[in-house]
Each structure stands twice: as structure tokens, then as C-alpha cells.
N, C-alpha and C positions, 0 to 999 in steps of 0.2 A: 858457131857464135850461130850462123842460121839453125842446128841441130838442137841446137840449146834454147834456141827460139818454139819446137818442135815442140819442144820437151815442158815446156814451163806450159803453156797452151794448154794440150792435152793432157796436165797436171787440173788444170784451171776449170776443164770439161770434166773431169770426176769429182776433184770434189766443189763443184762450185754451190753455194744453198739452192740454186735452184734446178741442181740438176733431181733428173727424178726417169731412168733407168723404165719404169713399167708409163711412166705420162698421170698427169692428175686425176685421179676419183672424181666423177662425179656421181656414179651409179645409186642408188638410195637400196636400204636394204628395204625387202618384203613386209608388207606389214604384220605385226603377229596375229597368229594364228588364238584359236583353242581360249580361249577368255571363261576366266569363271569364275565367280561371285562365293563366298560364303560366310553366312547372321552374326555376328553374333551384342551382347550388350557394347550400343555403345561403337563397335565399330564394325570393321569387314574385311575381308579376304578379299587378294585380288593374284590369281594363280591367271598363266595363261603360258604360252610352248615355246622355249626358246628358242631364236631362232639357228639357220644352222647357218646361215653366212660365216666366216669365218674372224671378216671383221667388227662386228658388232660392238660397240662401247657400253650402250647400253639404254635404262627406255623410260618414257614418258611416263606416265601412269596420267589422265587424265577425267576430270567427270563433271554430273550434270546428272540435269534436274526429270530429264525426257529423251528417249535414245538420238533424238533430234538436235540434242545439243542446244544452248553455245554448250563444249567440255571448257573449262580450265584446266587446267597445272594443277593439279597438288603433290606431287612428289617423284623425282626419277635414284632410277635404280639401276645398281648393273644389273641385278637378274633379277627370275621373270618372276617375285614373289612382290607381294606389296598392303600392307595393312592402314587403311586410311580409320586413324580414330577421329578427326575432326566430322562425324556424323549425328548425327541427332536417334532417334530410336521415333520407333513410325514416320521417319522419313525415309523415300525413294531416291535411290539415287542408281544411275547409269556410269558405268565403266570408259574409255576407249586406249586401248594404249598403245604408240608408236614407237618405234628403235631409227636411235641414230648411231652411224658408225663412226670411228675415228678420224676422217675427211671431214665432219664436220657435217653428211648428208640424212635427208631423214624421212623415214616413214613417211604413206599414208598413213591413217586411224589403222586399227584394226577393224574390221567391219561385224565382230560377232554381237551378240545382244546380251548384253551383261546385266543384271541389276541388281541388286539386291532391297533390304527395309532391315536395319538394323533393330531389336529388340529386349525387352528388360531379362532381365535372368535372378534367382536370388539359388541357396546353400544353403544345407544346413536346416532344414523351417522341422520344428519337433513339432506330430498332436497329437492328443491324446484320447481316450475313448470316448462317444459322445455324448458316450452315459453313466462313466463316474467323470469328468471334468467338462462338459459339457463350453465352458465360457474359452476352452485350446483348442475344440474339435476341429474348428475348422479352418480354412483359407478362401482369400477372397484376393486370384489372379492381378482384380483391376488397382489393387492399391496396395497388393504387398504384403497384406497382416496376416495374421491369423484373427478370423472372431472365431465364436458360436455356433454353433451350429444349423441356429435357430437366424444364425444372419439374413434378413435381405439380401444380402448381395454376397454371399453364400457362392463360390462355384466348386467346392467337393468338403464331405469329412468325413472323420475312419469311425470305425465302428468296430469290435473286437464281437463276436455275437457267436456263445455258446464256444468259441475258444476257435474259431473260423476270424478274420483279419479282412475286412476289408474297405475299398474307399467308397462310398458315394458320390450320384449330382441326386439334385435333381428332376422332376423329369420333366421339364421343361428343357434340360440340359441332358449330353452323353459323355461314355469314357469308354476305353477299349482299350485292353492289354497289349505290347505294342513284342510284349516279351523281353529275353533275358535279352539286356545290349550292354557292354562292355565302358561309354556312358553316354550322359545326356543330346550328347551332341550326334551322337549313333539314328536314333533317329530325325529326321529334317524338316520331315511335312508330314499335316496331317491326312491320315485316309482318308477320301467318299465313301469310302460304306461303311460294316462289316460292326458300331456300336453294337453295347453290350443292350440287348433289350429288357434286361431291368435294372440297369441306370444305376449298379457298380459294377464291383470286378475284387475278384481276390486276390490281395497283397501278397507280391513275394520280390525276397531281395533283390537288386540286381534287375530287377523291372521295370521297365521305361512306358508309359498310360500318360493316352491325349483326352483331353478332354476337351467339347467343343460346352463354352457355355451359354448363358439363359441369351448373354446378349450379342450373340455371333462374335467371339472369339474365340481364337485357337489357343490352348496353351499344354502346355506338357510338363512330367513331374518325372521323376528317379526317385527310386526309394535303396536307399543306402543302405537301412539298417533298420530292422523291427524284430519290435516282442511284442505281450498281449496289452501296453498300457502304453504302446508310443510307434509311433511314425517318424520318421526323419527324413528329408527326402530334400532331391534337389528342383530345379523346376524352370519354365523358359515362358513368356505369353507372348502371342503376335498382338500388339496395339490396335494395329490395323483391323476394322472388323471385313470380318467372311473372309479374310487373309488363312489361306494354309502352309504358311514358309514358317519354319520354323529352326531350318538351316540346314539352307540350301542353296542350290545352283539351280537357275531356269532357265526355259529354249523359250526363242523368240514366240509360239504362239501362248503360250502363257503371259510374260514379258507385256504383252502391247491384254491380255485381258485385265489382267492388273493396276496398268497402269494405268486403265481408263475407270475403273473402278478410286480409286483410292484420289480422282484429280479432285 
């Protein structure tokens, strides 16, 4: 009988609901690191390094209008990637991430400065030679529309000059060939210098070009098709004045500078 009681007690200890051979877990994961963003048209992608703790169950994603916050919870994911579709083009968004484990412990927020400004983009725009079809030769990025090359708000216009194909800007604007790219997203930021001194560029299929418009906005377009009578391109346009971000992640120094400008 005594032996039976000892065995029953031992079985209860081994199988009881509150028995944990390792003890309770009160240690939170470390804050996620390497948080970066990449912007698009009406969305922002957020990336970060995966936590190394084996018991991490997932991540909370937070957004704010400034680095200091307050931050609002906008999503929960199990992998280190999130797409924020709840954004508006031309508005500034900061992001922070925390990690949580299977025991319910939550880390501190990430300390990286990660922010972006989504911007509009378009595809398969067709322009004609301004000498032949002047009404459909120009493009206005601010209204996302094809306009005559004589329009007061035209940003770029197409020209076939004796068989050589150009994209032109007015003398109060700048343009630059960024070279061959596999996609329009390859060019993430407008350059600081290197603009065409003649305010035009030779066009080549597959090349991406950056434009600094007369009203101090940056845009880019990538030629997808080219012939003697027309050019077809994709484009993106930054709504925030003076901001060179076209699709990229930024560091703390630039983040602080741009935040001051857009406030």
C-alpha cells in the first residue's frame, strides 16, 4: 500500500498540469534588428532580420508619423516581412517591430530608424514625336497625364531628331540617364548631380531615367519599348517636394532631414 502511494505521487508529479522541468519562461526575445523599408504606389514593404532565439513565435509591426511615436499596432506576422497597404501616397510613415515567444514574452521595440513615403507610379505610357503628334508628345507627372509638349506643366516630351530619339525637359528642369536596369524599381533615389547639360537624353530601351521637375519634384521613367514614332515607359513620381526617394530605405541622418522638410 505504501509503495502504491509513492508510485501514485510520483506519477502525479511527472504528469501534473503545472509541472515544468525547465521552470517558467520569463525571458523576452531580443528586439528585432535591421529594419528597412521599400516604398511603392499605395504600399510600403517592411523587412527585418529574423530573431535567432529558437522560441520566437512571431512579430508585431507598428507604425507612426514620427520616430518618437506614438506607434500603433498594424499587423502580426510569423516571418520577418510585412506589407503595409494602409498608407497614403505622399505621407510619411515610420516603422518599429517587436518579437514575441511561445510563452507570451514580448521584446522591446526595434531601435532602427526605418521610414518611407509611398508615391504613385504608372505603366505603359505612350508618347509620340512632338513634331508629328504634338498633342500626345508630353507627360505631366503631377497629374499622371499625357499633354501637348507646349503645355505649361509638361515635364518631359519625346522627339525624333533625324532618326535619333530623345526625351527632352525644359531649361528649368533636369534629366539624367541612370543606365540599363532590369526594372523601374532598381533606381531607388534621385542622384545629387550628373544632370544633362543640354536638358535632354538619348533614349534606349531598358534604360531608366530620372527627372528633376520645374516645381522641385523627382520622378523616374523606364523605357520598355522604343521606335521612330513613339516611346513606351513606366514611371514613378515623388509627391513630397525636394524629396529624392523613389524606392529605397534610408538611414538616420537622412530620415531626420526629410522629416523636418515634410512637417
